[in-house]
C-alpha positions as CSV (number, residue, x, y, z in Angstrom):
1,M,-13.5,-2.5,-13.8
2,S,-10.7,-2.1,-16.4
3,I,-13.4,-2.3,-19.1
4,I,-14.7,1.1,-17.8
5,R,-11.2,2.7,-17.9
6,G,-10.8,1.3,-21.5
7,A,-14.1,2.7,-22.6
8,A,-13.3,6.1,-21.1
9,E,-10.1,6.3,-23.1
10,V,-11.8,5.8,-26.5
11,S,-12.1,9.0,-28.3
12,R,-15.6,10.1,-29.4
13,P,-16.7,12.4,-32.2
14,S,-17.6,15.9,-31.0
15,C,-21.1,15.6,-32.6
16,H,-23.2,12.5,-32.5
17,T,-25.1,11.2,-35.5
18,A,-28.0,8.8,-35.0
19,Q,-25.5,6.0,-35.7
20,T,-22.8,7.1,-33.3
21,L,-25.5,7.6,-30.6
22,L,-26.8,4.1,-31.2
23,D,-23.3,2.7,-31.1
24,T,-22.6,4.5,-27.8
25,W,-25.8,3.1,-26.3
26,I,-24.8,-0.4,-27.4
27,E,-21.3,0.0,-26.0
28,R,-22.8,1.2,-22.7
29,D,-25.1,-1.8,-22.6
30,L,-22.1,-4.2,-23.2
31,V,-20.2,-2.6,-20.3
32,R,-23.3,-2.8,-18.2
33,I,-23.7,-6.5,-18.8
34,E,-20.1,-7.1,-18.0
35,V,-20.3,-5.2,-14.7
36,F,-23.5,-6.9,-13.7
37,E,-21.9,-10.3,-14.4
38,Q,-19.0,-9.4,-12.1
39,M,-21.5,-8.3,-9.5
40,E,-23.1,-11.7,-9.2
41,K,-20.4,-12.6,-6.8
42,F,-20.3,-9.1,-5.1
43,P,-23.9,-7.7,-5.3
44,V,-23.0,-4.5,-3.4
45,L,-20.1,-2.2,-4.1
46,L,-18.6,0.2,-1.6
47,C,-16.7,3.0,-3.4
48,P,-15.4,6.5,-2.7
49,V,-18.0,9.2,-3.4
50,A,-15.3,11.6,-4.8
51,S,-11.6,11.9,-4.9
52,I,-11.8,14.7,-2.3
53,P,-13.7,15.2,1.0
54,A,-16.7,17.5,0.8
55,F,-15.7,21.0,-0.1
56,R,-16.5,24.5,0.8
57,H,-19.0,26.5,-1.2
58,G,-17.5,28.1,-4.3
59,E,-14.4,25.8,-4.4
60,R,-13.8,24.4,-7.9
61,S,-10.3,22.9,-7.8
62,W,-7.9,21.4,-5.3
63,Q,-4.4,20.1,-5.0
64,V,-4.3,16.4,-4.2
65,E,-0.8,14.9,-3.8
66,G,0.7,17.7,-5.8
67,K,-1.8,17.4,-8.7
68,K,-4.7,19.7,-9.6
69,V,-8.1,18.1,-9.4
70,D,-11.0,20.0,-11.0
71,Y,-14.6,20.0,-9.7
72,L,-16.1,17.6,-12.4
73,D,-13.1,15.3,-12.3
74,S,-13.4,14.8,-8.5
75,W,-16.9,13.3,-9.1
76,S,-15.8,10.7,-11.7
77,Y,-16.3,7.9,-9.1
78,C,-20.1,8.5,-9.4
79,E,-20.4,9.1,-13.2
80,W,-20.0,5.5,-14.3
81,F,-22.7,4.2,-12.0
82,N,-25.0,6.9,-13.2
83,L,-24.3,6.1,-16.8
84,L,-24.9,2.4,-16.2
85,G,-28.2,3.1,-14.5
86,M,-27.2,1.7,-11.1
87,P,-28.7,2.9,-7.9
88,G,-26.4,4.4,-5.3
89,A,-26.4,6.3,-2.1
90,A,-23.7,8.4,-0.4
91,V,-23.3,7.9,3.3
92,P,-20.9,10.1,5.5
93,V,-18.6,7.8,7.4
94,T,-15.9,10.2,8.8
95,Q,-14.5,13.6,8.4
96,S,-11.4,15.3,7.2
97,A,-8.9,17.2,9.4
98,E,-10.9,20.3,8.4
99,G,-14.1,18.8,9.7
100,L,-15.6,18.2,6.2
101,P,-17.5,14.9,5.6
102,I,-16.0,12.0,3.8
103,G,-18.4,9.5,2.5
104,V,-18.7,6.1,1.0
105,Q,-20.9,5.3,-2.0
106,V,-23.1,2.2,-1.9
107,V,-23.9,0.8,-5.3
108,A,-26.0,-2.2,-6.6
109,R,-27.3,-3.5,-9.8
110,S,-30.3,-1.8,-11.4
111,R,-33.7,-2.2,-9.7
112,E,-32.0,-3.1,-6.4
113,E,-32.7,0.2,-4.7
114,E,-33.9,-1.5,-1.5
115,L,-30.6,-3.3,-1.1
116,V,-28.7,0.0,-1.5
117,S,-31.0,1.6,1.1
118,S,-30.6,-1.2,3.6
119,V,-26.8,-1.3,3.3
120,A,-26.6,2.5,3.5
121,H,-28.8,2.4,6.7
122,V,-26.5,-0.1,8.4
123,I,-23.4,2.0,7.5
124,E,-25.1,5.2,8.8
125,E,-26.0,3.5,12.0
126,Q,-22.4,2.3,12.6
127,C,-20.7,5.6,11.7
128,S,-22.1,8.0,14.1
129,W,-19.5,10.8,13.8
130,H,-22.1,13.2,12.3
131,R,-24.3,12.9,15.4
132,Q,-21.6,13.9,17.8
133,P,-22.0,17.4,19.2
134,P,-19.1,19.8,18.4
135,I,-16.5,20.3,21.2
C-alpha cells in the first residue's frame, strides 16, 4: 500500500478547479485499480480501525508512545478505504486496560458487502469479550 502513502504526501492546491478535481478523481481511480489488483490474491483485508482504542466522550487528542495523536489523525486507517469506495465493517475483538473496545476493520473490494458482513460475523462470533458480564 505504499502507493497510498505516496499519494497522501503529494501536495494539493487549497482550492480545486474543474481540472484539478478531475485530476484528483483520476488519481483516485488509478490507486483504486492498483489496490484491487493486489486484492485479487487477498480478497479481504483485516486492518486496525484506528491508532487508538475507543475513547471517552469529549476526548480529542492522546499521547501514543510519546507522540500527540489528534482525533482526525487517529481515524486515518479508515479514510483510504472510504475514499476508494470499499465496504468495511468494524468489529470489536478485545479491550484496552481501561476496558475500552479495540476493534478490527474488515475491508473488501467494492460491491463485496456480503463478504465483509460474513467475515465480520465470524470474527464477532469468535471474539466474545463484549458479551461477558462485568466482574
